[in-house]
N, C-alpha and C positions, 0 to 999 in steps of 0.2 A: 062589459060588453063584449064576446069575441069576434072578430072576422070572420065572417062565412065565407063571402066573396069579393074578390079584388081581380079586376080587368082593364086592361089600358082601354081607352073608348074611342080617343083620335088624336091628332094633331093637328097644330094648327099654325099660320104665320099671321094671321090677320084676326081683329077682334070681330069681322062677322064669321067666319070660320070656327068661332070658340062652339062646346054645346050650351044649349040655348033653355034647359030645363028650368035652370035658378037654383041648382043643389050648391051649397055652399063650399067652398073652395080653399084648400092651406097651398101656398105656392111655395117650393125651394129655390134657391136662386145660389149661384155661388162661381169660384172659378172653375176651368175645363176639369181639373183632377181633384179638383176637396172631395169627388165620394158622393153625390147628389145620388146617382141611381143604385147605390150600394146602401146608402141612408133608406130609401124608400123600400128594398126588398127587406132591409132590416125589418123595417117596422109593419112590415103587411109580412112577414113567416114568408117570403118567395123568394126564391133563388133567382131567378128570369124576367119577373115582370118589367123589368126596370131594367134597359137594355144599360150593360155594361160593357167599356170598351177600354185598350189600352190603352188609343189614339185620343190624346186631349181634342175636343174640343168638335167631337160628334155631334153632338146632343146640338143639333140647329133647330130644330122645333121645339114649339110649345107645346108639351105632352101631357095629357090628361089621363089620370086613373079612377075610375069609380070604386070605392068602396062601400059594397053592400045597398045601393042605390041610397044611401045618405048622405056621402061626403063626396069631394075630390082630391086625390094629391093633384099637382102639378108641376111639373118639372122643367122649368124653365132653361133656356139656354144658357151654356157655360160660356163666360168670359176668360179674356185675358191669356190667351195662348196665343204665342209670341208668332206662332206658321201661318196663323190664319188671315187674311186680308183686312185691309181696311175697310173697305168695301162691305166683306162678310160682316166687320166691326160694328159698322154702320147698320146695318140690315137686322142685325142680332139688335141692338140697342135700341134702334126705334121701335121693336119688337115686343121687348122686355118695357118698356116707356109706355107704349098705349095698352098692353094687358093691364097693368099697373094702374093706369088713371082711368081706363073705361070698363072696368069688370068689374060691373055692381056686387055680385054674390062674392069678389074676393075678401077673405073675409081677414087672413093677417099674410106674412110674408115671413118665410125663415131663411136668412141669410148663414149658410155653409162657409166657413173658414178653418183654416187647418191648424189644429195646435200646436204643430210644432215647429210654425213659423209666424213674423209679424204679418199681418195684415197688409195687403198691397195698396197702394194709393186705388186702385179701380175697388179694391173691399171699401175704402172711407168713403168714393163714392158713391157707389151701389148702398151701400148704410142708409148714407145721407140722403140719395135719390127715397128709398121705403118709407122714411119718416118723411121728408117731406110731401109726400102723396097722403100722411095720416096714418100709416101702419104702426104698429107698435116698436116691429123688426126686431124680432126674434133672434138671434145668434145662435148657432147651432157650431158647438166645436169639435170636428171630425179629426179622429185617428188617436184617440185621449190613452187608447193601450200602447201606445210606442214612448208615453212619457212618464216619470214618476210624479211621487205624489210631491216633491218641492220642484220639477218643472211643472208641472200642471198648476202649480199656485203660480208659481214666474208666472209663466203663459200668460195664464189668462188674464190678470193682469195687465201686461200689459196690449191684449187684445181692447180690453177695455179703453186701456186711454188714449188708445189708435183711432178707436171708433169714435172716441167719445162720447161713450155711453152714462148715460144716465147712473145713478147707483143706485136705483131700483128693476134698472134695466135686468131681462134676463138673458142668461149665458148658462146652454146646457153643454157640458160633455157628455162627447159619446163613442163607440166604437164600432162599427159595422163589422170587426169581427167577433168583439169578446161580447157584442150588446152593451154594452157597461152605457146609461143612459138612457134606454129604449124608452124605457116606463114614465121616467123625467119627460121626455117630449110628448109621450101621449098624454101626461094627466096635462101640461101647458096646452096643447091641440083641445083637450076638453072644454078647459077654464075658457079659451079664446070663442070655443062656441057656442056656449052657453053665453057667455056675455055679451054676445053679439045675437044671442033669441034664437039661437038653434036646442033649443031644451030637447030636443027627440034624440041627438044624436050624444050616445052616452059611450065614450071612448077608454074613460081611465081605463087604468091599468090593465092592459090587454096580456090575454096569453097567449106563450107560445106554444098551447097545445091546440 
């Protein structure tokens, strides 16, 4: 299936502000500078759908993106930016927790980590949080184009150990620049949607054309 239309739907800070149509959702979460918006744009072949910024911490809302009226991507607020106040951090944390805990049509959560660095304590906490709420917690390792094959092997091992990932847990290296891993991410989403009963959404092996 080729994506024909993708569009921004709405932003929310509370559960009652989220779309009410029940479409399946796949959420993306990670540190403020990990590249969530760039990944979403790359996956959808769009340059500016999800707004990117050179200023970390800019995503302060839950942003919903419709894909062909069949399912949605959800961009959750970034965390870990030192200059953000404690009040804002607490607000974002509550926002994310409420979404994960209360959203019935949330299929799974993709945690983005920078492949160049060891996961932070906040990454570990978020991964544990995702698992605690009953999701698989797919890990997307960003910026794989910045590493050699040997570095990639070593760093993915460190990430798995630091996050205490199960042996069969999924970690997909990607690059928004080179598009490496793009189709692997689509394949994972396709399987997740079908396993959760959304057989009408056929999204494996997306075309760039």
